[in-house]
N, C-alpha and C positions, 0 to 999 in steps of 0.2 A: 348517621343514623338517622335514619326518619321514622319515628313514631307515631302508628295511631291506636286512638285509645276505643276499644270493642267493649259495647253493652247492648242489652237486648230487653224488649219488655212486651206482652200479647197484647198488639191492638192498642188503640188509643189514637189521638190526635197527632199528627206529625209535629204542630208547633208545638207541643206541649213536652218539656222535656223532664218530667217528673215522670218515675214509677220506674225506671230501668234498671235493671240488674248489671253489674259491674261483671265483666268476663276477664279484663285485662289488657297488655299492652303489646301490640307486633310492631316490630322492629323491622324497618327494611335498609336494607346497605346495600350501597352498589359497590364490590367487594374490587381490590387493585389487583389487575393483571397478572397471573402469575408470572415471574420472573421477569418483572419490572426493577423491584430493589435490585437484583445482580446486575441487569443492563446499567443503573444508577453507577453503579459500584466501580463496573468497567469503564465508565465516561469518565468517571471523576480520575480514575488511576489514568487515563488517555488523556487529561489536560481537560478535557470538558465541562465547564461549569453548566451545570443543569439547573436552571430556574423554574418555578412553578408560577406561572400567572394565571389567575382564576377569578371568577367572580363571584365565587362560593364566599359565606360567612369566614371570619378570618380564624375564629378555633375549629371549623373544620378542614380548614387549607392545610392549618399547623398541624393539625391529627395526621392528616394524610400523609404530609413531608416527614414528620417524625415515625412513622410505619414505614416507609421506605427508604430511610435514613439522608432524606435530601437534606435535612437539618438537623439541630438537636434543640432537645427544651432550654428555653433562654434566649437561641439565637432571635437576632433581628429579623421582623417583618414587617411591610408596609402594604397600605391600604390607598385606594383608590385618591380616598379626601386627602391623606397626606401628601400623596404624591403631588397632588395638585396645589398645593402649597409650598413646592420646592421649585426652585430656580432650575434649568437646566444643568449647568454647572454643578449645584448640589446632589441634582440625581444621578451624574455620573459617580461622584463620589458614594452615593448608597448603592445603588448595584453593583459596588464591587464586594459587598458584605451582605447583603442579602440573596436568600434563595426563593422568597416567596412572597407572593405578590397577591391581595386578596381585595375583594369587591372592587372590580379595575373593570374600566370602562376603556372604549374603543382606543381614544386619545391617548388614555394612559398606556396602552401596549405599544401604541408607535411612538410614546417617549420613550419608553425603555428599551426599546429596539435600538433607538437612536443612541440611547445613552451609552450602551453596550457597544454600540460602532464608533462611539466618539471615545471611546476608550482605547479602542485598538482590537478591537475583539473583531472576530467573524461570527455573526448572528445568524443562527438558523432560526426561524418561528414555525412553530407548527399549531395549527387552528384548524377550525370547521365550520365556523358561522359567518354570516355576512358582516358581522363587527369585527371580523379579524381581517379584511382585507386591508386596508392600510398597513396593518404591522406586517400583513405577509408580502406587501408589495415592498416595503422599508426594506425588510431582510434579505442578506445576501442568499439566504435558499428559502424560499418559502415552502413549508408541507403542509400537505393538508392529508386528511383520512378520506378514505374509500366514501365514506358516507358524508362528508362535507357537503354542503351547498353550491349552486352552480355559479354563482360570485366567488365563492374563495377559490373551488379548482381553476377556474379561469385567471385566478391572478398568482396560484400557487408555481412553482417552478417544479415540484415531486409530488405525486399523489400516492400514498401507503394504501395498497387495496386490504390489508391485513390489518387496519387498524391499530397495530403495535408498535408501541416505541421501541422495544427491542431492533426492532426492524432497524431502525434508524442508525443504532448502535453496531447492528452488523453491517450495515452500508458503509459505515467509517473503517471497519475495521478490513472489508474488503478492498474499499481505496485504498487505503495504505499497503496493503497486500501488492496492489498493482503498481503503485507508482514505485517501490521498491524494485518489483519485478521488469519495471522499465530502465531504472537505475542499470539494474544487472545487464539487462541485455544491451544497453546503450556502452557500456565499459567493455561488455567483453566483445562486441562486433568491432568499437573502434580499435582494443588491444592486439585483434588478429589483422584489420587492416593497417594499421601503423608500421606494424611489424615487417609486412610486405613492404612498403612504401619505404621506410628506413632500410631496407636490404637492396631496394634496386637503386635508391640514392644516392647511396655510398658507394655500390659499386660503379656505376655512372662517372661519381667523383675521382676512382680510382682507375677508371678510363677501361673496365672489364665489361665483357658482355654481360646483359642481362642474367640475373640468376634465377628471374622466374619469366616464360613465355604467359603473354594473354591467354592463352589456352588453359594453362596449369591455373592462372589466378581465378578462373572462372569454374573450373572444376573443384575448387578448394571452396569457395563463397555460396556457388549453388548446390553443386552435388553433396559433397563432404559435411559443412558445419551449417549449411542452409535450414534443414531441419530442426536441429539442435538449435541455433536461434529462438527457432520460435516457441517450440516446448520448453526452452526456460523462462521463457517468459509466462509460463503457467505453473511456476515454481510455487508449491502451496507455502502458507503464513509460516511466518516465524515465530517460534515461540518469544513472549515478550513485548510483541510488535505494538500492543494496545497499554502497555507501560511506558511507554516513550511520550514525552511532548508532542502537541503539533506543531507542524512545521510551517514557516509561513508561506505566503499566499506566492511569494519569490524565489522560493526555495528550487536550485538550482538543480536539473538532470543529473549532473555530474558532480558530485562531490570532492572532495577535498581525496579522500582512500579512491574513489574511481580513478580520477587523474593519476596517482601514483601508481597503480595498478597497471594503467595505460601504459607510461612512463616504463617501468620495470618492465613489464613483459615486451612490448616494441624494442628496447635497447637490449636484451637479454637474447632474445629471440634471434634478432636481428645480428650480433656478432656472432651467435652459432650459427648461423647461415652463411654470412661470411669467411667464417673459417674454414666451413665443411667445401664452400664453393671456390674459395681463394687455393685450399689446399689441392682440389681437383683440376684446377682451372691453370696455375701456375707452374704445378709441380709435374702433372701427367698430361698437360695440355690438352685437357679434353673438359670442354663446356659443357656438354650434353649431359655426362656422367655427374656432375657437379648442378646441374638444374635438376635431374632425377632426385638427388639427396636434397635439397632443397626442399623442394616441392615435396617431396615425402614425409620432411621433417615438421615443417609448417602446418600441413596438414594435419599430423597426426600429434602435435603440440596441442593446437586448438581443441581437438578431442578428447585430452586427457584435462587441461587443467580449466577446463569447463567445469568441473566439478568443484573448484574452488569457488566458483562464481555462484555456487547455489546459494551460499552468505556473504554479505561485505561485511560482517561483523564475526564470524562463529569459523571458528578452525573445523577442518575434516571431521574431525570422531564429536563434535558438539551439534553438528546440522541436522535437518529435518532428514529422519529414515529414508534412505533411498527408493524405499518400497511406496513412498507417498508420492514420489514422480516417476513411475514405471517408465513413461514414455523418454523420458531424459536418457535411461538406461539404453533403451532399444535404439534411439534414433543415433547414439554415440556409437554402439555398435555396427550401426549401419553405415555411420560415416568412416570408420575406421575398415569396413570391409570394400567401401567403395576407394579407398586408398591402394589397397591390394588389388583390387577387379582391375584398378586403372594400369598395374604392372604386370598383370596375368593375360588380360588380353591383349594379344599383338595389334591389332586395328585400333586398340583405343593408345596402345603404346607410340604407335604412329601419330595419331592424331593430337596427343600431348607433346611429343617431342622429348619421351623418356626413354631409358633404357632399363633391364631389369637388374635388381641389386640382389648383393649376397646376405647369407645371415647374418653377417657380422656387420656387415652395414645396417640391417635393419634392426639388431642388436643396440648398435650406435643410436639411431633415432630414438628406437624406446627408452636408452637411457635418458636421453637429453629432455625428451617429453616428461619424465618422471624428477628428473631435474628442476627443470621449468615449474612443474607443481609445487615443490619444495620450496621452491624460491618465489611465489607467491604467494604462500602459505604465511610466510617469514614478513612479506612486503605487506603483507593484511595487518601482521601482528603488530609491528612498527607503526603504521601509520595510524590503526585506531587507540595506540598509546597517546599520540601527538593531536590527531583531528579526530571531533566528533562527528556522529552521523547528522551531519547537516541537512 
């Protein structure tokens, strides 16, 4: 709070400070932007340590920090003069328990960022002035506001056009959602691919004809589940995504859960496919009919168990409502339609090398797809008990 004293008098010499009538005090305050307190709380729940580094007076910095829940009364703070008297090792210990730094000089900012990195942290520095440039350069992510100086902008990695701290937290949330969706898509795509690879490989070992033709594989991946692969990558954020700790920089795309699901789906899908193909080939001596059933089964399976991949940790009934990703529903329906179209149009049947199926055979395919969906849900439940989302 900045205070101005107001008084007046009628005429007189400017240098004469007597004879004034007192009016009062005028207080001016630069208020904390709305939503910052909530953004800091969300960041702290997400395992992000927020620290205030300012050139302001110590009591001013502490007052602001307390008002936004960045610190509590009695928590330690550091001034630039105190930092100057600390060695790098001592500063590394102090930054672990200190959230507010006041009367800070440019070299102090640089040392604080370096100390955070030395403790194994990923440091994002937010600034706007020329004196912030060294720290912005040193930080893993240099962020400046839109009104920052040209020097700061040239040094930074990211420019906030709205000058709002909430945007940083929103960006972290969006980044986590994108990374999570990449994991889903990779695990889903590999599940489909390895199921086909395993089926063909085992058939070759048994000296059977190929259960899938090249044209059928292309139809499954490009026509049936291709659009669904893309739409799955736009799955909305899951609840609790900002309650998880930050992931290491070397965190793998494929988690233990993802690899477990790939193994389960690949093995179970290929077992069903080989049983179907083996029955029609060995008993009926008809490889084409067996190929037709395997083609329809693998294509339908991927269109059904994709719903289990909408969340790698939540069961179907606890996931984000499907209305939040309507495009996934439409692409799945379109994918199932392309499976039926392949069997209904004689020209396509000839190109793909398939024959029409009976209602009983379609019922078998639907039953396998639903059973596989249940198996995926059970595998998720078991895997999540033994492996965290690393």
